C-alpha positions as CSV (number, residue, x, y, z in Angstrom):
1,M,-0.1,-0.2,0.1
2,T,1.0,3.2,-1.3
3,I,1.5,6.4,1.7
4,E,-1.1,8.2,-0.5
5,A,-3.6,5.5,-0.4
6,A,-3.3,4.8,3.3
7,E,-3.7,9.0,3.6
8,R,-6.5,8.3,1.2
9,G,-8.9,6.6,4.3
10,S,-8.0,3.4,4.3
11,V,-7.8,1.3,7.9
12,H,-4.0,2.2,8.5
13,S,-4.5,5.9,8.3
14,V,-5.1,6.9,11.7
15,R,-1.9,4.8,12.6
16,L,-0.2,6.7,10.1
17,T,-1.7,10.0,10.9
18,D,-0.1,9.2,14.5
19,F,3.3,8.3,13.1
20,W,3.4,12.1,11.0
21,D,2.4,13.7,14.2
22,R,5.4,12.0,16.2
23,M,7.8,12.9,13.4
24,E,6.4,16.2,13.4
25,L,6.5,16.7,17.3
26,H,10.6,15.8,17.2
27,L,11.4,16.8,13.8
28,G,9.3,20.1,13.4
29,P,6.5,20.0,10.7
30,A,8.7,22.0,8.1
31,Y,11.6,19.2,8.8
32,A,10.1,16.1,9.3
33,R,9.1,15.1,5.6
34,S,12.4,16.0,4.3
35,W,13.7,13.8,7.1
36,A,11.4,10.6,6.3
37,H,12.1,11.3,2.3
38,D,16.0,12.0,3.0
39,M,17.5,9.9,6.0
40,V,18.9,6.4,5.3
41,L,18.6,4.3,7.9
42,A,20.2,0.6,8.7
43,Q,17.2,-0.4,10.6
44,L,15.0,-0.5,7.9
45,G,17.2,-2.2,5.9
46,G,19.1,1.1,4.4
47,R,16.0,2.4,3.5
48,T,14.1,6.0,4.2
49,V,11.3,6.4,6.1
50,D,9.5,6.8,2.8
51,Q,10.8,4.0,0.9
52,A,10.1,2.0,4.0
53,L,6.3,2.9,4.3
54,A,5.8,2.3,0.7
55,A,7.1,-0.7,1.0
56,G,4.3,-1.4,3.2
57,E,6.4,-1.8,7.0
58,D,4.6,-1.6,9.8
59,T,4.3,2.2,10.9
60,K,5.2,1.0,14.5
61,D,8.5,-0.7,13.2
62,V,9.5,2.4,11.2
63,W,8.8,4.6,14.3
64,R,10.9,2.6,16.6
65,A,13.3,3.0,14.1
66,V,13.4,6.5,13.6
67,A,13.1,7.0,17.8
68,A,16.2,4.8,18.1
69,N,17.7,6.7,15.1
70,L,17.1,10.2,17.0
71,E,18.2,8.5,20.3
72,L,14.5,9.2,21.9
73,P,14.3,8.1,25.4
74,A,12.5,4.6,26.0
75,R,9.0,6.0,26.8
76,E,8.8,7.9,24.0
77,R,9.5,5.0,21.9
């Protein structure tokens, strides 16, 4: 499922919305999408956040990779 399909109202859109809310909380609204597009994470198999989500990776797994990369406290992972 593509990100666009998820954002159009599939059952996954709530979780994806929560994911982007968390991204914007920690990186800021202007930087979150850019970071997700450009930052390659080893925990995602050498893919970016956008690539992992587009490939259908679970948003929880992608968030955990982001949180680890940003070195967020355990309570925020």
